[in-house]
N, C-alpha and C positions, 0 to 999 in steps of 0.2 A: 248167467248171469250178466249185464252189464252192470258196472255201478251209477247208483243216482246220488248229483250233489246239489246245494245252492247253488253255489257260485261258481263260475268258471274257472279251471283249475289254469293260472300261466304259461305263458306260453305256449297252450295248446290250439286248433283251427275248428273253426263253422265246420260241418261237412254240408252239414243240412238242418231245416227245424220242423216241426210235426208239431198239431197239437196235442193236445194231450185227451184222453179220452174219458176223467173225470167229472174233468167240467170244460165247455160248450168258449171259453175265452186265454182261460191258461193254455202255454205252450213251454215245447222242450227244444235242447237245442240238440244234435249230438255231435262231438265234440273227438274229437282226434286231435296225438301227438305231435302228428306229423305233417308236414304240407299235404294237404290234397291229391294235390303232382304227383308226388312223390309217393302214394298209396300206391301207386302198382308193383311199386318195391319193396312192397313190404308182407309179411303175413302177414292176412287178415282175418277175421269173424266176422260174423255176421252182426247187423247189419250194414257194416261199411265195405266191407266184399262187395255191397252191391253195389258201388258206386264205379266202382272200379271193371274198363273193358275188358271180358277174359282172352281177347287178342292179345290185350296189351302187359298183361297178367303175368309180372316178374319177379315172385318174392326170393329175399335175399336172407342174412339170417336175420334182419329188423323183424319186431315183433311190434305191431302199429295196438295203441291201446288205445280206449277208445271207451265213451262214458257218455251218460245220460243228465242235462242241466237244466235245472229249473228257469223258465224265463220268469225275471219279475215283471208283476203288474199281469193287466188286464187288456190283448189288443187282440182286435176285428181281425187282425189282415195280416199275411203272411208277411210284409213287409213294413209293418208299426210291430211284431216280435222280433225279425232279425235290427231292425235300429238296436233294439232294447237290449240286447243280446249283443250286439258286439260294443253297444258305452260299458255296460257290463264288463266286457274283456277290457275296454281301452282302462276301466276304472282299476280291475285288477293288477294291472300293469305299472297303474302308480303306485 
């Protein structure tokens, strides 16, 4: 079971976003605590493992943490939701 947050943890990275099933314009972001390019060197659980090419997967000692984060507001498109989560992440670093 993945943790679910209302605010993004500082220093984490967006792996993907998806519509929430409950409401049409609500979105959630899948975040990981490592650079997405370095995910192939970490032990991953689903769903993050789906974003790693099996031919490149070389897990080391590190376990990648992941969580879902609610994206604030109502967004009609993937791009609008991605812009909103990026803005929320920038605000959490400030």
